[in-house]
Backbone as CSV, one residue per row, in Angstrom:
resi,resn,N_x,N_y,N_z,CA_x,CA_y,CA_z,C_x,C_y,C_z
1,MET,0.828,-1.200,0.000,0.000,0.000,0.000,0.868,1.258,0.000
2,GLN,1.967,1.238,0.767,2.868,2.377,0.801,3.441,2.639,-0.582
3,HIS,3.762,1.553,-1.316,4.303,1.700,-2.663,3.282,2.360,-3.568
4,ASP,2.006,1.933,-3.479,0.959,2.522,-4.310,0.765,3.995,-3.981
5,ARG,0.802,4.320,-2.693,0.629,5.710,-2.294,1.783,6.556,-2.818
6,ASN,3.000,5.999,-2.772,4.144,6.734,-3.290,4.020,6.965,-4.790
7,LEU,3.453,5.980,-5.499,3.230,6.154,-6.926,2.286,7.316,-7.180
8,LEU,1.181,7.366,-6.418,0.235,8.456,-6.593,0.886,9.793,-6.259
9,TYR,1.703,9.816,-5.220,2.367,11.062,-4.856,3.363,11.493,-5.922
10,SER,4.022,10.544,-6.559,4.952,10.913,-7.621,4.209,11.520,-8.795
11,PHE,3.038,10.972,-9.122,2.213,11.574,-10.168,1.749,12.959,-9.732
12,PHE,1.363,13.077,-8.463,0.854,14.349,-7.978,1.925,15.433,-8.032
13,ASN,3.178,15.058,-7.802,4.254,16.042,-7.854,4.447,16.579,-9.264
14,VAL,4.152,15.734,-10.255,4.270,16.166,-11.645,3.046,16.971,-12.052
15,TYR,1.865,16.467,-11.681,0.604,17.124,-12.031,0.068,17.761,-10.750
16,ALA,0.465,19.007,-10.526,0.341,19.635,-9.210,-1.072,19.629,-8.655
17,ARG,-2.073,19.800,-9.478,-3.439,19.858,-8.978,-4.126,18.520,-9.210
18,HIS,-5.047,18.169,-8.270,-5.714,16.876,-8.379,-6.509,16.759,-9.666
19,ALA,-7.021,17.889,-10.188,-7.790,17.854,-11.430,-6.914,17.466,-12.613
20,GLN,-5.596,17.650,-12.474,-4.678,17.320,-13.554,-4.142,15.899,-13.453
21,LEU,-4.442,15.225,-12.362,-3.930,13.865,-12.187,-4.686,12.886,-13.068
22,TYR,-6.023,12.913,-12.974,-6.844,11.977,-13.746,-7.277,12.625,-15.053
23,THR,-6.379,12.599,-16.009,-6.683,13.041,-17.364,-6.716,11.820,-18.268
24,VAL,-7.348,11.970,-19.414,-7.405,10.864,-20.369,-5.994,10.419,-20.732
25,ARG,-5.124,11.369,-20.973,-3.752,11.040,-21.363,-3.039,10.252,-20.269
26,ASN,-3.152,10.695,-19.028,-2.460,10.009,-17.938,-2.975,8.591,-17.732
27,VAL,-4.289,8.431,-17.775,-4.868,7.102,-17.558,-4.500,6.165,-18.698
28,GLU,-4.470,6.684,-19.919,-4.078,5.860,-21.067,-2.602,5.489,-20.998
29,LYS,-1.765,6.431,-20.633,-0.314,6.252,-20.734,0.279,5.480,-19.568
30,TYR,-0.239,5.707,-18.353,0.418,5.179,-17.162,-0.379,4.049,-16.523
31,GLN,0.053,2.835,-16.781,-0.577,1.686,-16.132,-0.405,1.771,-14.618
32,GLN,0.714,2.354,-14.179,0.951,2.472,-12.735,-0.134,3.293,-12.056
33,LEU,-0.625,4.322,-12.730,-1.689,5.147,-12.163,-2.973,4.348,-12.033
34,ARG,-3.292,3.573,-13.051,-4.505,2.746,-13.000,-4.391,1.704,-11.888
35,THR,-3.225,1.070,-11.811,-3.027,0.025,-10.802,-3.062,0.597,-9.389
36,ALA,-2.355,1.697,-9.179,-2.304,2.297,-7.845,-3.679,2.775,-7.403
37,THR,-4.458,3.324,-8.328,-5.806,3.785,-7.989,-6.691,2.612,-7.610
38,GLY,-6.602,1.532,-8.377,-7.388,0.345,-8.060,-7.035,-0.224,-6.702
39,ARG,-5.764,-0.271,-6.398,-5.334,-0.811,-5.105,-5.737,0.109,-3.959
40,LEU,-5.708,1.402,-4.197,-6.141,2.352,-3.174,-7.615,2.145,-2.836
41,LEU,-8.454,2.012,-3.857,-9.882,1.789,-3.626,-10.122,0.442,-2.955
42,ASN,-9.372,-0.566,-3.355,-9.491,-1.876,-2.700,-9.089,-1.793,-1.231
43,ARG,-8.049,-1.022,-0.966,-7.572,-0.890,0.412,-8.612,-0.200,1.294
44,ILE,-9.283,0.783,0.750,-10.345,1.456,1.502,-11.388,0.444,1.947
45,ARG,-11.745,-0.453,1.057,-12.726,-1.489,1.399,-12.176,-2.453,2.437
46,GLN,-10.929,-2.846,2.264,-10.332,-3.849,3.149,-10.275,-3.392,4.600
47,ILE,-10.089,-2.106,4.830,-9.991,-1.606,6.203,-11.343,-1.137,6.734
48,GLY,-12.409,-1.433,5.986,-13.745,-1.084,6.448,-14.180,0.323,6.114
49,GLY,-13.459,0.969,5.216,-13.820,2.327,4.813,-14.784,2.336,3.640
50,HIS,-15.248,3.512,3.298,-16.184,3.672,2.189,-15.898,4.980,1.462
51,VAL,-16.319,5.015,0.220,-16.393,6.263,-0.536,-17.842,6.728,-0.461
52,ILE,-18.055,7.990,-0.135,-19.408,8.538,-0.133,-19.385,9.848,-0.906
53,TYR,-20.324,10.012,-1.814,-20.358,11.234,-2.606,-21.800,11.602,-2.913
54,SER,-21.983,12.854,-3.205,-23.308,13.372,-3.505,-23.173,14.455,-4.555
55,GLY,-24.170,14.599,-5.373,-24.138,15.633,-6.394,-25.516,15.874,-6.955
56,GLU,-25.636,16.954,-7.671,-26.908,17.311,-8.290,-26.752,17.357,-9.794
57,GLN,-27.606,16.655,-10.494,-27.593,16.694,-11.949,-28.185,18.018,-12.395
58,LYS,-27.383,18.846,-13.008,-27.811,20.191,-13.361,-28.857,20.175,-14.468
59,THR,-29.727,21.173,-14.407,-30.686,21.377,-15.485,-30.021,22.234,-16.554
60,THR,-30.720,22.419,-17.659,-30.160,23.243,-18.732,-30.179,24.722,-18.377
61,ASP,-30.951,25.079,-17.354,-31.025,26.471,-16.919,-29.891,26.751,-15.945
62,ALA,-28.738,27.072,-16.502,-27.558,27.279,-15.662,-27.723,28.462,-14.721
63,ALA,-28.556,29.425,-15.103,-28.736,30.617,-14.277,-29.385,30.301,-12.939
64,SER,-30.092,29.170,-12.867,-30.786,28.808,-11.627,-29.860,28.154,-10.606
65,HIS,-28.629,27.892,-10.980,-27.688,27.219,-10.085,-26.821,28.238,-9.355
66,GLN,-26.852,28.164,-8.050,-26.030,29.021,-7.208,-25.011,28.134,-6.496
67,PRO,-23.740,28.207,-6.893,-22.726,27.273,-6.381,-22.667,27.176,-4.867
68,ALA,-22.709,28.302,-4.162,-22.605,28.263,-2.698,-23.786,27.533,-2.081
69,GLU,-24.975,27.775,-2.610,-26.170,27.128,-2.074,-26.176,25.642,-2.402
70,ILE,-25.743,25.300,-3.610,-25.672,23.891,-3.997,-24.678,23.150,-3.106
71,PHE,-23.529,23.776,-2.842,-22.540,23.142,-1.967,-23.142,22.871,-0.598
72,LYS,-23.853,23.847,-0.041,-24.450,23.672,1.279,-25.478,22.546,1.268
73,GLN,-26.301,22.491,0.226,-27.304,21.432,0.124,-26.655,20.059,0.072
74,GLN,-25.604,19.937,-0.738,-24.938,18.645,-0.868,-24.182,18.283,0.411
75,LEU,-23.625,19.287,1.069,-22.956,19.049,2.344,-23.936,18.479,3.361
76,LEU,-25.101,19.082,3.474,-26.109,18.599,4.420,-26.626,17.225,4.022
77,ARG,-26.729,16.992,2.738,-27.184,15.676,2.270,-26.188,14.597,2.694
78,ILE,-24.902,14.879,2.521,-23.865,13.939,2.940,-23.909,13.725,4.451
79,VAL,-24.036,14.812,5.200,-24.058,14.715,6.660,-25.223,13.857,7.118
80,ARG,-26.399,14.076,6.576,-27.581,13.319,7.002,-27.459,11.842,6.640
81,ARG,-26.943,11.566,5.482,-26.817,10.170,5.080,-25.721,9.465,5.867
82,ALA,-24.635,10.163,6.120,-23.589,9.584,6.964,-24.112,9.365,8.378
83,ASP,-24.920,10.298,8.871,-25.482,10.159,10.215,-26.334,8.903,10.320
84,ARG,-27.145,8.637,9.326,-27.982,7.432,9.355,-27.125,6.173,9.312
85,PHE,-26.059,6.222,8.514,-25.160,5.070,8.413,-24.491,4.788,9.754
86,PHE,-23.933,5.813,10.386,-23.221,5.620,11.648,-24.171,5.363,12.806
87,SER,-25.347,5.958,12.760,-26.327,5.720,13.816,-26.734,4.258,13.853
88,ALA,-26.888,3.648,12.679,-27.264,2.237,12.611,-26.177,1.334,13.175
89,ARG,-24.967,1.853,13.280,-23.832,1.071,13.782,-23.347,1.561,15.144
90,GLN,-24.118,2.456,15.738,-23.782,3.010,17.056,-22.361,3.568,17.062
91,ALA,-22.057,4.345,16.040,-20.733,4.947,15.887,-20.885,6.451,15.669
92,THR,-19.778,7.154,15.692,-19.779,8.591,15.461,-18.800,8.926,14.340
93,PHE,-18.889,10.147,13.848,-17.977,10.548,12.777,-17.683,12.044,12.872
94,MET,-16.576,12.427,12.228,-16.216,13.833,12.069,-16.090,14.125,10.586
95,LEU,-16.240,15.369,10.227,-16.248,15.776,8.826,-15.097,16.738,8.573
96,LEU,-14.171,16.329,7.714,-13.048,17.175,7.326,-13.142,17.455,5.839
97,ILE,-12.973,18.707,5.461,-13.009,19.061,4.047,-11.768,19.868,3.694
98,ASP,-11.459,19.874,2.409,-10.336,20.660,1.921,-10.629,22.143,2.144
99,GLU,-9.620,22.876,2.559,-9.807,24.305,2.812,-10.235,25.016,1.536
100,GLN,-11.277,25.806,1.633,-11.800,26.544,0.496,-11.283,27.980,0.524
101,GLN,-11.213,28.573,-0.651,-10.719,29.942,-0.767,-11.861,30.948,-0.912
102,ALA,-13.060,30.546,-0.500,-14.229,31.400,-0.697,-14.425,32.411,0.423
103,GLY,-13.586,32.382,1.448,-13.669,33.382,2.499,-14.369,32.895,3.748
104,SER,-14.268,33.716,4.794,-14.809,33.332,6.098,-16.324,33.242,6.090
105,ARG,-16.993,34.079,5.308,-18.458,34.027,5.267,-18.926,32.680,4.749
106,TRP,-18.252,32.154,3.729,-18.608,30.837,3.184,-18.445,29.779,4.259
107,ARG,-17.327,29.840,4.978,-17.068,28.852,6.025,-18.112,28.959,7.125
108,GLU,-18.412,30.169,7.562,-19.390,30.357,8.628,-20.756,29.809,8.237
109,MET,-21.136,30.007,6.979,-22.431,29.535,6.511,-22.531,28.019,6.608
110,ASN,-21.480,27.321,6.227,-21.527,25.861,6.225,-21.327,25.267,7.613
111,VAL,-20.533,25.929,8.449,-20.429,25.496,9.843,-21.778,25.658,10.525
112,GLU,-22.445,26.771,10.257,-23.768,27.009,10.839,-24.765,25.950,10.378
113,ALA,-24.715,25.591,9.087,-25.630,24.578,8.559,-25.425,23.241,9.258
114,CYS,-24.166,22.852,9.466,-23.880,21.589,10.158,-24.295,21.658,11.623
115,THR,-24.091,22.809,12.245,-24.474,22.969,13.647,-25.978,22.836,13.812
116,LEU,-26.739,23.453,12.915,-28.195,23.339,12.972,-28.632,21.893,12.782
117,ALA,-27.932,21.173,11.901,-28.272,19.765,11.680,-28.017,18.934,12.932
118,MET,-27.057,19.346,13.744,-26.734,18.612,14.966,-27.744,18.869,16.081
119,PHE,-28.349,20.065,16.080,-29.160,20.454,17.234,-30.597,20.830,16.889
120,GLU,-31.050,20.487,15.691,-32.411,20.833,15.309,-33.406,19.858,15.930
121,ASP,-34.595,19.802,15.365,-35.659,18.945,15.887,-35.148,17.529,16.133
122,ALA,-35.514,16.986,17.272,-34.970,15.689,17.701,-35.255,14.564,16.727
123,THR,-36.338,14.654,15.968,-36.691,13.576,15.046,-35.745,13.509,13.858
124,ASP,-35.012,14.589,13.592,-34.130,14.608,12.425,-32.738,15.108,12.798
125,ARG,-32.379,14.957,14.047,-31.102,15.475,14.537,-29.952,14.544,14.154
126,CYS,-28.846,15.137,13.705,-27.660,14.355,13.352,-26.836,14.123,14.615
127,ARG,-27.188,13.089,15.347,-26.588,12.845,16.653,-25.171,12.280,16.569
128,THR,-24.829,11.649,15.461,-23.527,10.977,15.402,-22.405,11.879,14.908
129,LEU,-22.733,13.076,14.433,-21.711,14.035,14.022,-21.112,14.670,15.275
130,VAL,-19.815,14.465,15.491,-19.170,14.899,16.730,-19.166,16.416,16.852
131,GLU,-18.816,17.114,15.776,-18.817,18.570,15.765,-18.877,19.048,14.324
132,PRO,-19.183,20.335,14.108,-19.284,20.843,12.733,-17.996,20.634,11.949
133,LEU,-18.099,20.854,10.643,-16.989,20.537,9.741,-15.707,21.274,10.102
134,ILE,-14.609,20.609,9.805,-13.269,21.158,10.010,-12.589,21.246,8.649
135,GLN,-11.870,22.340,8.412,-11.151,22.508,7.158,-9.653,22.306,7.369
136,GLY,-9.008,21.778,6.349,-7.562,21.601,6.398,-6.971,21.735,5.004
137,GLU,-5.706,22.082,4.935,-5.035,22.201,3.639,-4.697,20.809,3.121
138,SER,-5.220,20.461,1.967,-5.057,19.093,1.470,-3.600,18.747,1.203
139,HIS,-2.781,19.740,0.875,-1.379,19.419,0.587,-0.595,19.081,1.850
140,LEU,-1.201,19.300,3.021,-0.534,18.981,4.277,-1.034,17.688,4.901
141,PHE,-2.195,17.209,4.466,-2.810,16.042,5.092,-3.108,14.983,4.033
142,GLN,-2.527,13.797,4.213,-2.624,12.751,3.198,-4.055,12.293,2.965
143,THR,-4.854,12.197,4.045,-6.225,11.726,3.866,-7.044,12.713,3.046
144,LEU,-6.837,14.012,3.259,-7.552,15.013,2.476,-7.071,15.012,1.032
145,GLN,-5.784,14.799,0.837,-5.253,14.744,-0.519,-5.824,13.544,-1.264
146,CYS,-5.914,12.426,-0.572,-6.511,11.232,-1.162,-7.970,11.490,-1.524
147,ALA,-8.696,12.173,-0.634,-10.098,12.499,-0.910,-10.210,13.402,-2.132
148,ASP,-9.262,14.319,-2.306,-9.249,15.180,-3.487,-9.109,14.355,-4.762
149,TRP,-8.192,13.385,-4.738,-8.004,12.530,-5.910,-9.292,11.785,-6.248
150,ILE,-9.902,11.190,-5.227,-11.121,10.415,-5.453,-12.245,11.320,-5.935
151,CYS,-12.335,12.520,-5.367,-13.365,13.470,-5.780,-13.214,13.826,-7.257
152,SER,-11.991,14.064,-7.677,-11.733,14.381,-9.079,-12.169,13.234,-9.983
153,LEU,-11.861,12.018,-9.570,-12.226,10.844,-10.355,-13.735,10.646,-10.389
154,VAL,-14.387,10.788,-9.240,-15.841,10.625,-9.170,-16.535,11.672,-10.036
155,GLY,-16.011,12.887,-10.059,-16.595,13.926,-10.899,-16.607,13.538,-12.365
156,ARG,-15.545,12.922,-12.826,-15.482,12.480,-14.218,-16.434,11.313,-14.474
157,LEU,-16.521,10.403,-13.526,-17.435,9.269,-13.677,-18.882,9.742,-13.740
158,CYS,-19.233,10.701,-12.903,-20.609,11.205,-12.885,-20.928,11.989,-14.155
159,ALA,-19.969,12.767,-14.635,-20.188,13.510,-15.876,-20.429,12.555,-17.036
160,PHE,-19.652,11.481,-17.099,-19.855,10.495,-18.161,-21.190,9.786,-17.995
161,GLN,-21.601,9.563,-16.749,-22.867,8.884,-16.479,-24.055,9.653,-17.038
162,VAL,-24.062,10.969,-16.879,-25.234,11.765,-17.263,-25.102,12.388,-18.647
163,ALA,-23.896,12.440,-19.197,-23.714,13.083,-20.501,-22.609,12.383,-21.275
164,SER,-22.803,11.095,-21.515,-21.760,10.304,-22.175,-21.465,10.796,-23.589
165,ALA,-22.478,11.328,-24.272,-22.252,11.828,-25.626,-21.363,13.070,-25.616
166,GLN,-21.486,13.863,-24.576,-20.697,15.082,-24.457,-19.272,14.793,-23.990
167,TYR,-19.120,13.729,-23.200,-17.809,13.388,-22.641,-17.379,12.001,-23.119
168,ARG,-17.394,11.795,-24.404,-17.107,10.466,-24.947,-15.717,9.972,-24.583
169,ASP,-14.745,10.873,-24.579,-13.379,10.431,-24.284,-13.206,10.048,-22.815
170,TRP,-14.190,10.381,-21.982,-14.112,10.008,-20.571,-14.608,8.595,-20.310
171,GLU,-14.929,7.893,-21.359,-15.298,6.483,-21.204,-14.174,5.691,-20.564
172,ILE,-12.951,6.159,-20.731,-11.806,5.454,-20.162,-11.873,5.435,-18.640
173,PHE,-12.406,6.477,-18.025,-12.563,6.490,-16.565,-13.602,5.471,-16.129
174,HIS,-14.682,5.393,-16.905,-15.727,4.413,-16.613,-15.169,2.993,-16.747
175,ARG,-14.402,2.779,-17.781,-13.882,1.442,-18.062,-12.964,0.935,-16.948
176,TYR,-12.090,1.781,-16.466,-11.087,1.332,-15.498,-11.507,1.504,-14.038
177,PHE,-12.368,2.477,-13.759,-12.586,2.826,-12.350,-14.022,2.737,-11.855
178,HIS,-15.002,2.687,-12.742,-16.401,2.724,-12.304,-16.723,1.607,-11.326
179,ASP,-16.419,0.377,-11.697,-16.780,-0.765,-10.851,-16.064,-0.713,-9.504
180,ARG,-14.821,-0.284,-9.507,-14.066,-0.224,-8.253,-14.613,0.861,-7.326
181,VAL,-14.965,2.006,-7.893,-15.541,3.071,-7.070,-16.877,2.631,-6.497
182,GLN,-17.713,2.006,-7.326,-19.022,1.563,-6.850,-18.899,0.494,-5.773
183,ALA,-17.894,-0.357,-5.896,-17.694,-1.403,-4.889,-17.318,-0.805,-3.539
184,ALA,-16.655,0.351,-3.554,-16.239,0.999,-2.309,-17.250,2.015,-1.800
185,ALA,-18.208,2.395,-2.643,-19.131,3.480,-2.290,-20.292,2.991,-1.437
186,LEU,-20.754,3.855,-0.539,-21.983,3.569,0.190,-23.157,3.593,-0.779
187,PRO,-24.160,2.738,-0.566,-25.308,2.694,-1.479,-26.033,4.029,-1.611
188,CYS,-25.923,4.884,-0.609,-26.622,6.171,-0.655,-25.906,7.190,-1.527
189,SER,-24.723,6.871,-2.015,-23.981,7.810,-2.848,-24.617,7.915,-4.223
190,GLY,-24.434,9.068,-4.852,-24.923,9.209,-6.210,-25.431,10.598,-6.516
191,LEU,-25.856,10.766,-7.760,-26.414,12.029,-8.210,-27.914,12.031,-8.014
192,GLY,-28.475,13.208,-7.965,-29.919,13.324,-7.850,-30.395,14.589,-8.521
193,SER,-31.694,14.683,-8.718,-32.285,15.898,-9.260,-32.465,16.900,-8.136
194,GLN,-32.849,18.123,-8.474,-33.087,19.135,-7.448,-34.188,18.684,-6.501
195,GLU,-35.213,18.041,-7.028,-36.317,17.574,-6.191,-35.835,16.516,-5.212
196,GLU,-34.949,15.625,-5.668,-34.432,14.575,-4.797,-33.556,15.151,-3.699
197,GLN,-32.865,16.256,-3.987,-32.037,16.865,-2.952,-32.897,17.399,-1.814
198,GLU,-34.093,17.892,-2.159,-34.977,18.442,-1.146,-35.645,17.352,-0.332
199,ASN,-35.807,16.146,-0.927,-36.461,15.039,-0.243,-35.651,13.766,-0.422
200,PRO,-34.452,13.690,0.159,-33.583,12.522,-0.048,-34.147,11.286,0.611
201,PRO,-34.027,10.105,-0.041,-34.477,8.862,0.577,-33.588,8.490,1.744
202,LEU,-34.133,7.724,2.678,-33.371,7.301,3.841,-32.411,6.186,3.468
203,ILE,-31.280,6.136,4.138,-30.333,5.048,3.935,-30.771,3.848,4.752
204,SER,-30.683,2.700,4.177,-31.078,1.483,4.876,-30.080,1.154,5.972
205,PRO,-30.537,0.782,7.171,-29.611,0.421,8.249,-28.721,-0.756,7.908
206,SER,-29.139,-1.567,6.937,-28.357,-2.745,6.582,-27.344,-2.464,5.491
207,ALA,-27.273,-1.200,5.040,-26.375,-0.871,3.935,-24.925,-1.041,4.360
């Protein structure tokens, strides 16, 4: 596992940003990248970890999308679904995200949203969240850096899922990584419409 992680770090040193790591060219050219990514996802499963992600399938009306509000909605969706997962297992969790450059107001808004989720009406309270989200610089913390890599990959998989004709060359991500990501992902992960974000289904305790 250490060897695979070092391989990913060597790629990361060349392609400084996580968005530049998983490109069509890199995946085609470097078998080591494909192998290391597969082993990383397998390792997450082996130690009892999971990949969890959430997103909204955009409508054609781009003007109706407000990035800050969408982020908050998806953040709360993840928190609630993670809460149900951990509650069913009598466990707790903390939420760490990559530090954002959107300013203190953005951070305060999302910390407040998580805090309200922790202490709102008892019937829908997120009891297993230890405290509101914490931010950290991904280049300083390996787990956050790993999450950045996976996030970049999941973004490409989801784009191909909903618009394969538009992203035809991204079929390579689906071919090599789709099954492995799905095997590691919680069943509640996935994209949804705006209506589904407002009324998300409950996660099964047996998931």
